[in-house]
Legacy VTK file of the C-alpha trace (Angstrom):
# vtk DataFile Version 3.0
C-alpha trace
ASCII
DATASET POLYDATA
POINTS 105 float
189.862 117.914 173.282
186.986 119.246 171.156
184.441 116.762 169.963
184.225 116.343 166.230
180.995 116.762 164.469
179.829 114.048 162.119
177.313 114.117 159.320
175.070 111.459 157.606
174.625 111.375 153.947
171.661 109.597 152.351
172.729 108.396 148.835
171.535 106.270 145.925
174.017 104.221 143.941
172.859 103.777 140.404
174.122 100.689 138.773
174.385 98.997 135.375
175.293 95.354 136.126
175.399 93.101 139.236
174.755 94.365 142.738
177.631 96.007 144.477
178.850 94.458 147.714
179.162 96.722 150.744
182.774 96.282 151.358
183.487 96.884 147.624
181.624 100.111 147.818
183.404 101.448 151.003
186.865 100.260 149.498
186.118 102.176 146.235
185.201 105.386 147.987
188.240 105.194 150.336
190.315 104.483 147.112
189.031 107.419 145.348
189.260 109.677 148.429
193.035 108.626 148.652
193.596 109.294 144.970
192.178 112.744 145.063
193.149 114.170 148.556
195.754 111.737 149.951
196.253 109.549 153.025
195.629 112.177 155.660
192.205 113.051 154.328
191.259 109.309 154.246
192.230 108.948 157.882
190.620 112.267 159.169
187.267 111.633 157.283
186.245 108.861 159.604
184.309 107.326 156.695
181.741 104.698 157.725
178.839 102.978 155.878
175.896 103.019 158.282
173.505 101.144 155.939
173.406 99.921 152.542
170.849 98.029 150.518
172.486 96.405 147.515
169.215 95.608 145.839
167.940 99.138 145.480
171.334 100.904 145.947
170.263 103.214 148.764
172.592 103.687 151.751
173.770 106.097 154.467
177.415 107.095 154.684
178.808 108.708 157.934
181.858 111.028 157.861
183.586 113.937 159.614
181.981 117.301 158.886
185.277 118.883 158.025
185.818 116.308 155.116
182.243 115.960 153.956
182.971 117.867 150.687
185.872 115.671 149.961
184.016 112.531 150.642
181.108 113.610 148.456
183.280 114.492 145.633
185.384 111.391 145.808
182.109 109.208 145.777
180.674 111.188 142.812
183.861 110.469 140.837
183.296 106.747 140.901
182.373 105.330 137.562
183.043 101.557 138.081
183.156 99.161 141.159
184.524 95.667 140.168
182.642 94.828 137.077
179.619 97.057 137.593
179.305 100.531 136.028
177.966 102.991 138.858
176.977 106.513 139.524
176.671 107.953 143.061
174.002 110.424 143.825
173.822 112.289 147.166
170.126 112.625 148.269
170.048 114.292 151.694
172.402 115.361 154.415
171.671 115.319 158.114
173.405 115.692 161.464
171.255 112.769 162.844
170.914 109.221 161.678
167.344 109.056 162.758
165.883 111.851 160.390
167.590 110.092 157.555
166.155 106.673 158.360
162.642 108.391 158.391
163.351 109.794 155.012
164.628 106.761 153.426
161.790 104.272 154.523
LINES 1 106
105 0 1 2 3 4 5 6 7 8 9 10 11 12 13 14 15 16 17 18 19 20 21 22 23 24 25 26 27 28 29 30 31 32 33 34 35 36 37 38 39 40 41 42 43 44 45 46 47 48 49 50 51 52 53 54 55 56 57 58 59 60 61 62 63 64 65 66 67 68 69 70 71 72 73 74 75 76 77 78 79 80 81 82 83 84 85 86 87 88 89 90 91 92 93 94 95 96 97 98 99 100 101 102 103 104
C-alpha cells in the first residue's frame, strides 16, 4: 500500500466577534467540505487541526495532499462560525510541521 502524503497549512482566522473554539472551527470546515464536495471527500481528506490559538486566530491544519485544494476552498468559503463572522486566510503551505512552527513563532 502506498503511503499518503500530507500537507500542513498555516492559516489566520480573522474574526469579528467572540473567539472561535477549536472544535467549532473543525466542525465548520468539515461541514463546508461536505456541502461542497461530499462525504467521500471529507473522509479521504484526513483533516486534522494540529494547532490553533483562539486569541490571535493562527493555526495549522493538516490534510491529505490529494484533497488540499478542496480543504482550502471549503475553509475559505466560511463566513460565520456560531455567532462570529470569520474570514479564513491561508498563509503558508509545507510538507513538514517543523518549518511551519518556525514561521509562526
